[in-house]
C-alpha positions as CSV (number, residue, x, y, z in Angstrom):
1,M,-15.6,4.6,5.5
2,D,-17.3,6.5,2.5
3,H,-15.9,5.1,-0.6
4,S,-17.7,7.1,-3.0
5,N,-15.1,9.7,-3.4
6,H,-12.2,7.3,-3.6
7,V,-10.8,6.7,-7.2
8,R,-10.7,3.6,-8.0
9,L,-7.9,1.9,-9.8
10,T,-7.2,1.2,-13.5
11,E,-6.4,-2.2,-14.6
12,A,-2.7,-0.9,-15.5
13,E,-2.5,-0.2,-11.7
14,L,-3.6,-3.8,-10.4
15,N,0.1,-4.8,-9.7
16,P,2.3,-5.5,-6.9
17,A,4.0,-2.0,-6.2
18,N,0.7,-0.5,-5.6
19,L,-1.3,-3.4,-4.3
20,E,1.3,-4.9,-1.4
21,G,0.6,-3.8,2.0
22,A,-3.2,-2.3,1.0
23,T,-6.1,-2.9,3.7
24,I,-8.8,-5.0,2.8
25,Y,-12.3,-4.3,3.9
26,G,-15.2,-6.4,4.4
27,P,-18.8,-5.7,3.4
28,G,-19.6,-3.8,6.8
29,D,-15.9,-1.6,6.2
30,E,-14.4,-3.9,8.8
31,N,-10.6,-4.5,8.3
32,L,-10.2,-8.1,7.2
33,G,-6.6,-8.3,6.8
34,S,-3.9,-6.7,4.2
35,V,-2.5,-7.6,1.2
36,S,1.0,-9.5,1.4
37,H,1.8,-10.0,-2.3
38,V,0.6,-10.3,-5.6
39,H,1.1,-12.9,-8.6
40,G,1.0,-11.4,-11.7
41,A,-0.6,-8.0,-12.8
42,G,-4.3,-6.7,-14.1
43,T,-7.3,-8.3,-13.4
44,S,-5.9,-11.8,-13.7
45,A,-3.5,-11.1,-11.0
46,Q,-3.9,-13.2,-7.6
47,V,-3.7,-11.3,-4.6
48,I,-2.6,-13.3,-1.4
49,I,-4.7,-11.6,1.2
50,D,-3.1,-12.2,5.3
51,V,-6.7,-12.7,7.1
52,G,-7.0,-12.5,10.7
53,G,-4.3,-13.1,13.2
54,F,-2.7,-9.8,15.0
55,L,0.0,-7.3,13.7
56,G,0.7,-10.2,10.7
57,I,1.1,-12.9,13.9
58,G,-1.2,-16.0,13.5
59,A,-2.8,-14.8,9.8
60,K,-3.8,-17.0,7.0
61,P,-2.7,-16.4,3.6
62,V,-5.4,-16.7,1.3
63,A,-5.2,-16.6,-2.7
64,V,-8.2,-14.2,-4.4
65,P,-8.4,-13.1,-8.0
66,A,-7.8,-9.4,-8.2
67,S,-10.9,-9.2,-10.3
68,Q,-13.1,-9.9,-7.1
69,L,-11.5,-7.1,-5.1
70,D,-12.4,-3.3,-5.6
71,F,-9.4,-1.3,-5.2
72,M,-8.9,2.5,-5.0
73,R,-7.3,5.3,-3.4
74,D,-8.4,7.3,-0.8
75,E,-8.1,11.2,-0.3
76,D,-4.8,10.5,1.0
77,G,-3.5,8.5,-2.2
78,D,-3.7,5.1,0.2
79,V,-4.7,2.3,-1.8
80,H,-7.2,-0.3,0.0
81,A,-10.2,-2.7,-1.7
82,V,-13.2,-3.6,-0.6
83,T,-14.7,-7.1,-0.9
84,P,-18.2,-8.9,-0.1
85,W,-16.9,-11.7,1.4
86,T,-16.8,-11.9,5.4
87,E,-13.5,-12.8,7.4
88,N,-14.9,-16.0,8.1
89,E,-15.7,-16.7,4.5
90,L,-12.1,-15.7,3.7
91,K,-10.5,-18.0,6.5
92,S,-12.8,-21.0,5.2
93,M,-10.5,-20.5,1.9
94,P,-7.9,-22.7,1.5
95,E,-4.8,-21.6,2.6
96,H,-2.1,-20.2,0.0
97,R,1.6,-21.6,0.0
98,D,4.0,-20.4,-2.6
């Protein structure tokens, strides 16, 4: 996926309403998972990503800082993010528990 034409979200747009459900792509544009929920807003928010699994079953929730993800909107207005982490790196993170 070519992200060069996608518009980066501003800090004010980094909120649960915009981020929940966003797809997370890895360094090779592979689909790593999606945002299940968000704690807080802005670059200090904690983004909970469901990694792995199939159709949400068996996925592991991990928490990462919003500042470590590059959130953007595509041509259709859909929000997604790109991360330098691989699926295995995300899966090796501690499981998030609310």
